[in-house]
NUTORRO-954525 format. One record per atom (N, C-alpha, C): residue number from 1; atom name; residue in one letter; x, y, z. Coordinates in steps of 0.02 Angstrom, whole numbers, plus 50000, padded with zeros to 5 digits. Layout:
<node k="NUM" a="CA" r="a" X="X" Y="Y" Z="Z"/>
...
! end
This chain:
<node k="1" a="N" r="m" X="50042" Y="49941" Z="50000"/>
<node k="1" a="CA" r="m" X="50000" Y="50000" Z="50000"/>
<node k="1" a="C" r="m" X="50044" Y="50062" Z="50000"/>
<node k="2" a="N" r="a" X="50020" Y="50115" Z="49970"/>
<node k="2" a="CA" r="a" X="50058" Y="50178" Z="49965"/>
<node k="2" a="C" r="a" X="50066" Y="50210" Z="50034"/>
<node k="3" a="N" r="d" X="50119" Y="50248" Z="50040"/>
<node k="3" a="CA" r="d" X="50132" Y="50285" Z="50102"/>
<node k="3" a="C" r="d" X="50094" Y="50352" Z="50097"/>
<node k="4" a="N" r="l" X="50037" Y="50356" Z="50130"/>
<node k="4" a="CA" r="l" X="49994" Y="50415" Z="50125"/>
<node k="4" a="C" r="l" X="50010" Y="50465" Z="50179"/>
<node k="5" a="N" r="k" X="50003" Y="50529" Z="50162"/>
<node k="5" a="CA" r="k" X="50019" Y="50583" Z="50210"/>
<node k="5" a="C" r="k" X="49965" Y="50587" Z="50264"/>
<node k="6" a="N" r="n" X="49985" Y="50606" Z="50324"/>
<node k="6" a="CA" r="n" X="49939" Y="50615" Z="50380"/>
<node k="6" a="C" r="n" X="49918" Y="50687" Z="50389"/>
<node k="7" a="N" r="e" X="49956" Y="50733" Z="50358"/>
<node k="7" a="CA" r="e" X="49940" Y="50804" Z="50362"/>
<node k="7" a="C" r="e" X="49969" Y="50840" Z="50302"/>
<node k="8" a="N" r="y" X="49943" Y="50899" Z="50290"/>
<node k="8" a="CA" r="y" X="49971" Y="50941" Z="50237"/>
<node k="8" a="C" r="y" X="49973" Y="51013" Z="50261"/>
<node k="9" a="N" r="i" X="50013" Y="51053" Z="50229"/>
<node k="9" a="CA" r="i" X="50020" Y="51124" Z="50245"/>
<node k="9" a="C" r="i" X="49994" Y="51164" Z="50187"/>
<node k="10" a="N" r="d" X="49945" Y="51208" Z="50201"/>
<node k="10" a="CA" r="d" X="49915" Y="51248" Z="50147"/>
<node k="10" a="C" r="d" X="49958" Y="51309" Z="50130"/>
<node k="11" a="N" r="i" X="49933" Y="51350" Z="50085"/>
<node k="11" a="CA" r="i" X="49972" Y="51408" Z="50062"/>
<node k="11" a="C" r="i" X="49981" Y="51461" Z="50116"/>
<node k="12" a="N" r="n" X="49941" Y="51457" Z="50169"/>
<node k="12" a="CA" r="n" X="49947" Y="51504" Z="50225"/>
<node k="12" a="C" r="n" X="49991" Y="51475" Z="50281"/>
<node k="13" a="N" r="n" X="50026" Y="51420" Z="50266"/>
<node k="13" a="CA" r="n" X="50070" Y="51386" Z="50313"/>
<node k="13" a="C" r="n" X="50033" Y="51359" Z="50374"/>
<node k="14" a="N" r="i" X="49972" Y="51335" Z="50363"/>
<node k="14" a="CA" r="i" X="49931" Y="51305" Z="50416"/>
<node k="14" a="C" r="i" X="49928" Y="51230" Z="50404"/>
<node k="15" a="N" r="k" X="49941" Y="51191" Z="50457"/>
<node k="15" a="CA" r="k" X="49938" Y="51118" Z="50451"/>
<node k="15" a="C" r="k" X="49867" Y="51093" Z="50458"/>
<node k="16" a="N" r="h" X="49850" Y="51042" Z="50417"/>
<node k="16" a="CA" r="h" X="49784" Y="51011" Z="50418"/>
<node k="16" a="C" r="h" X="49793" Y="50936" Z="50421"/>
<node k="17" a="N" r="k" X="49752" Y="50903" Z="50462"/>
<node k="17" a="CA" r="k" X="49753" Y="50830" Z="50465"/>
<node k="17" a="C" r="k" X="49718" Y="50802" Z="50403"/>
<node k="18" a="N" r="v" X="49739" Y="50744" Z="50382"/>
<node k="18" a="CA" r="v" X="49710" Y="50711" Z="50323"/>
<node k="18" a="C" r="v" X="49680" Y="50644" Z="50345"/>
<node k="19" a="N" r="e" X="49620" Y="50631" Z="50320"/>
<node k="19" a="CA" r="e" X="49588" Y="50566" Z="50333"/>
<node k="19" a="C" r="e" X="49580" Y="50531" Z="50267"/>
<node k="20" a="N" r="h" X="49605" Y="50470" Z="50263"/>
<node k="20" a="CA" r="h" X="49599" Y="50429" Z="50202"/>
<node k="20" a="C" r="h" X="49544" Y="50378" Z="50213"/>
<node k="21" a="N" r="i" X="49499" Y="50375" Z="50165"/>
<node k="21" a="CA" r="i" X="49443" Y="50328" Z="50169"/>
<node k="21" a="C" r="i" X="49449" Y="50279" Z="50111"/>
<node k="22" a="N" r="i" X="49448" Y="50216" Z="50127"/>
<node k="22" a="CA" r="i" X="49450" Y="50164" Z="50076"/>
<node k="22" a="C" r="i" X="49381" Y="50132" Z="50072"/>
<node k="23" a="N" r="i" X="49352" Y="50133" Z="50013"/>
<node k="23" a="CA" r="i" X="49285" Y="50106" Z="50006"/>
<node k="23" a="C" r="i" X="49287" Y="50041" Z="49966"/>
<node k="24" a="N" r="s" X="49239" Y="50001" Z="49979"/>
<node k="24" a="CA" r="s" X="49232" Y="49938" Z="49943"/>
<node k="24" a="C" r="s" X="49182" Y="49948" Z="49885"/>
<node k="25" a="N" r="d" X="49194" Y="49914" Z="49830"/>
<node k="25" a="CA" r="d" X="49147" Y="49919" Z="49774"/>
<node k="25" a="C" r="d" X="49080" Y="49887" Z="49792"/>
<node k="26" a="N" r="y" X="49079" Y="49844" Z="49842"/>
<node k="26" a="CA" r="y" X="49018" Y="49808" Z="49859"/>
<node k="26" a="C" r="y" X="48980" Y="49839" Z="49918"/>
<node k="27" a="N" r="d" X="49009" Y="49889" Z="49949"/>
<node k="27" a="CA" r="d" X="48978" Y="49919" Z="50009"/>
<node k="27" a="C" r="d" X="48942" Y="49983" Z="49990"/>
<node k="28" a="N" r="k" X="48876" Y="49981" Z="49984"/>
<node k="28" a="CA" r="k" X="48837" Y="50039" Z="49965"/>
<node k="28" a="C" r="k" X="48841" Y="50094" Z="50019"/>
<node k="29" a="N" r="n" X="48844" Y="50076" Z="50083"/>
<node k="29" a="CA" r="n" X="48847" Y="50125" Z="50136"/>
<node k="29" a="C" r="n" X="48909" Y="50168" Z="50132"/>
<node k="30" a="N" r="s" X="48966" Y="50139" Z="50115"/>
<node k="30" a="CA" r="s" X="49027" Y="50179" Z="50111"/>
<node k="30" a="C" r="s" X="49024" Y="50227" Z="50052"/>
<node k="31" a="N" r="k" X="48993" Y="50208" Z="49997"/>
<node k="31" a="CA" r="k" X="48986" Y="50253" Z="49940"/>
<node k="31" a="C" r="k" X="48940" Y="50311" Z="49959"/>
<node k="32" a="N" r="e" X="48886" Y="50297" Z="49995"/>
<node k="32" a="CA" r="e" X="48841" Y="50350" Z="50016"/>
<node k="32" a="C" r="e" X="48876" Y="50398" Z="50065"/>
<node k="33" a="N" r="r" X="48919" Y="50371" Z="50107"/>
<node k="33" a="CA" r="r" X="48956" Y="50413" Z="50154"/>
<node k="33" a="C" r="r" X="49001" Y="50461" Z="50117"/>
<node k="34" a="N" r="i" X="49036" Y="50437" Z="50066"/>
<node k="34" a="CA" r="i" X="49081" Y="50480" Z="50027"/>
<node k="34" a="C" r="i" X="49040" Y="50535" Z="49993"/>
<node k="35" a="N" r="v" X="48984" Y="50518" Z="49964"/>
<node k="35" a="CA" r="v" X="48942" Y="50568" Z="49930"/>
<node k="35" a="C" r="v" X="48918" Y="50620" Z="49981"/>
<node k="36" a="N" r="d" X="48895" Y="50597" Z="50039"/>
<node k="36" a="CA" r="d" X="48872" Y="50643" Z="50091"/>
<node k="36" a="C" r="d" X="48927" Y="50690" Z="50115"/>
<node k="37" a="N" r="e" X="48987" Y="50664" Z="50125"/>
<node k="37" a="CA" r="e" X="49042" Y="50705" Z="50148"/>
<node k="37" a="C" r="e" X="49064" Y="50755" Z="50094"/>
<node k="38" a="N" r="l" X="49066" Y="50734" Z="50032"/>
<node k="38" a="CA" r="l" X="49083" Y="50780" Z="49978"/>
<node k="38" a="C" r="l" X="49030" Y="50836" Z="49971"/>
<node k="39" a="N" r="f" X="48967" Y="50817" Z="49977"/>
<node k="39" a="CA" r="f" X="48914" Y="50867" Z="49974"/>
<node k="39" a="C" r="f" X="48922" Y="50917" Z="50031"/>
<node k="40" a="N" r="d" X="48936" Y="50893" Z="50091"/>
<node k="40" a="CA" r="d" X="48946" Y="50936" Z="50149"/>
<node k="40" a="C" r="d" X="49004" Y="50985" Z="50137"/>
<node k="41" a="N" r="i" X="49059" Y="50959" Z="50112"/>
<node k="41" a="CA" r="i" X="49117" Y="51001" Z="50100"/>
<node k="41" a="C" r="i" X="49103" Y="51054" Z="50047"/>
<node k="42" a="N" r="m" X="49070" Y="51033" Z="49993"/>
<node k="42" a="CA" r="m" X="49059" Y="51079" Z="49938"/>
<node k="42" a="C" r="m" X="49005" Y="51132" Z="49952"/>
<node k="43" a="N" r="t" X="48963" Y="51121" Z="50002"/>
<node k="43" a="CA" r="t" X="48911" Y="51169" Z="50018"/>
<node k="43" a="C" r="t" X="48927" Y="51211" Z="50079"/>
<node k="44" a="N" r="r" X="48985" Y="51205" Z="50107"/>
<node k="44" a="CA" r="r" X="49005" Y="51246" Z="50164"/>
<node k="44" a="C" r="r" X="49015" Y="51318" Z="50142"/>
<node k="45" a="N" r="p" X="48996" Y="51365" Z="50186"/>
<node k="45" a="CA" r="p" X="49012" Y="51434" Z="50170"/>
<node k="45" a="C" r="p" X="49086" Y="51447" Z="50176"/>
<node k="46" a="N" r="n" X="49111" Y="51494" Z="50138"/>
<node k="46" a="CA" r="n" X="49182" Y="51514" Z="50140"/>
<node k="46" a="C" r="n" X="49230" Y="51459" Z="50119"/>
<node k="47" a="N" r="r" X="49209" Y="51415" Z="50077"/>
<node k="47" a="CA" r="r" X="49256" Y="51364" Z="50054"/>
<node k="47" a="C" r="r" X="49300" Y="51395" Z="49999"/>
<node k="48" a="N" r="h" X="49361" Y="51374" Z="49997"/>
<node k="48" a="CA" r="h" X="49408" Y="51400" Z="49948"/>
<node k="48" a="C" r="h" X="49439" Y="51340" Z="49911"/>
<node k="49" a="N" r="i" X="49435" Y="51343" Z="49846"/>
<node k="49" a="CA" r="i" X="49465" Y="51290" Z="49806"/>
<node k="49" a="C" r="i" X="49513" Y="51323" Z="49758"/>
<node k="50" a="N" r="s" X="49577" Y="51303" Z="49761"/>
<node k="50" a="CA" r="s" X="49627" Y="51331" Z="49714"/>
<node k="50" a="C" r="s" X="49628" Y="51289" Z="49651"/>
<node k="51" a="N" r="v" X="49632" Y="51322" Z="49596"/>
<node k="51" a="CA" r="v" X="49635" Y="51286" Z="49533"/>
<node k="51" a="C" r="v" X="49701" Y="51301" Z="49500"/>
! end
């Protein structure tokens, strides 16, 4: 398995914890959880996405 980072530092030099979620192709609940979490993140006020 890949060596995944536990935190990252943003452009403002602030550290953030990282959570890695591994989903199964057969587990419908885990897919729904990912969709729910993405929806929550994308609908938060003051979200910033760098492109």
